[in-house]
C-alpha angles and dihedrals in degrees: 000000000000103000092182091056092045092051090050092053093049092046088061091059097048094104092050091047094050094045091051094049092050093046094050092046087064096053106047115173131175129239120311087002097077092119101138092040092050093049091049094052094044090053090048094051093045091051087060089054100257123148111222135211106208126207107250114245095353140063123277138066146189141215134195129227110201117201089201092241124093120257146105125319118243118203121211115188140195130181125233104199136095130194139225124274111161096192099047108117092220099047123125100270094216100046103020087228118146137166093246092150099049103245091138087061089054088056092049092051093047091052088051090051091049091052092048091051089057093061120106112272094010091124098041112133095010126117129201132021137301118214114200113198137186110199129189133221110024094148109080100223135125093041095176092052091051092046087055091053089052093049090049090053094241093121136011097208136036099234131056102240092047090051093047091049091051091049091055095245092133099039091109095048120112101177134013142189140171125195113214127190114260130200123252116265099180094250094110091231119144097212142031138186134185135204097254149296141257125266119232145209115199120215142199112195123191118190117189128195131152130283123233137152105291096213106030104038115004088149088072092056135072111224111225092182091058089051090049093052091047089050091054092049090047090058091043087057088060095056097090089055094058113097113245091225089060092060091212115189131184117178116166131184128198110232095175120028100172138308108258132008095237096055130073105257106257098182132028122182122200134181125200146156127230111204133184140159098247137034091242095050090046093053092045096048092045092054091048091048092049090051092051093052092046092051092048092050091049091050089059095043094250132132121229136197119198121197114195118197121196110251133183124317117239111274126223123177117247106248098213092047088048090058089055090047092051092050093048091051091051090049089052098049115341130261093311089059094085139035110231106211095158089136094058122090116206116216093207120093138232132182086232079089088070090055092046095056088059105028132030103259146166132201110200127168133235103218119226112098124113132203126028122322108249088011137118094254098052115131144147103224096186110031093168091062098037098044093037091054088050093053090046093053092047093050092047092048091052092047093049093048098046102036120100094033090312092286094158094049092047091051093050092048092048092050097047121104112197120216090230127042091234140359087252090060090050090052091050090051094048090053090060089060092062112079142145111223130189095205097174125022135175119236128219091257093055096258122126129233119208120200 
């Protein structure tokens, strides 16, 4: 691996990388709605001479770079979607969307990598294939919208990588990585990586009571909002029982709290995540949370429906691939080049977890953002440096993995033990996590049944 030569190839693409980052910053779009972003990236890849395989009926695509020599396939990913942040000064004023998590920078870096791989001699000494993929919908927002897409048959899963896995787009992949953007810590390091991330189940909760005049005859109504607030408190009362090592999280929002202020709220709609560090802890916490919500609704005489939507699997960095990553970072800039946080677990979630339970994977960061992730002050002050460093790391990882007859990649693949026997088994399991449950229902005689 000739780091100097790789740096030289990436440096030639810095103008393209920076322009792409700035252009995409101006057109933020949320998951499964990244239409302008998708078209921009498709045009940019085609301009470089790539043939694309587009995701049917949704955003996202991939292309394959073949070295001409047999070997494993390495997948490099970037995410298309933005999120909502209504008080960010550079949000889209019509939609409130903004790239406050830096996914646009991932796209810019991946395009720079794609351009560098097209240069003469870029694939010399490498064996195998490189799959470059743009995926939609990593941020788990707009749960009802995504449930609608599932019911319409447009998607089978609520996040992009899950959907691509289910469609077979990654069946030929042997190793995978995605380089996110990380916030500055003051260390001066270029890169960072953690131990892993929580898994998640997404929820829509509908609590129904009975409307009545809120001033004149509230006794004739059944207050769904009271039931919702009690449900939140009931789950809060469980928090001390969750093991700290499971990193359980429950963070609901109320998207509908009633219809008019002078009527007893007859219907309340909530959305939430349940997160945990293992599949077992996630399943156990979710069942207890559902029970608490059902009991709170029943105590108020309300009915409740809970829709669970399969979210991301817990993510754990592949240890052998991490060794390669560490050596690449040191080759780029020495031991001070990267922050080793391999003893820190992050309670956030990513659908890279769904990749990692099927394929050896890592999820490092290229440091350079400021402000709070998902917050109004998020920014990438120097996209040339941040995105350029990301593209450099990705090119160097690919080179290290696929050089010398791809010996490192082959060893990692041979040592890896997937959580599921096949990707099809994974898909079947994830489908069991999506369910519509009538937790509390009212019977014809006025009694209530709690499941």
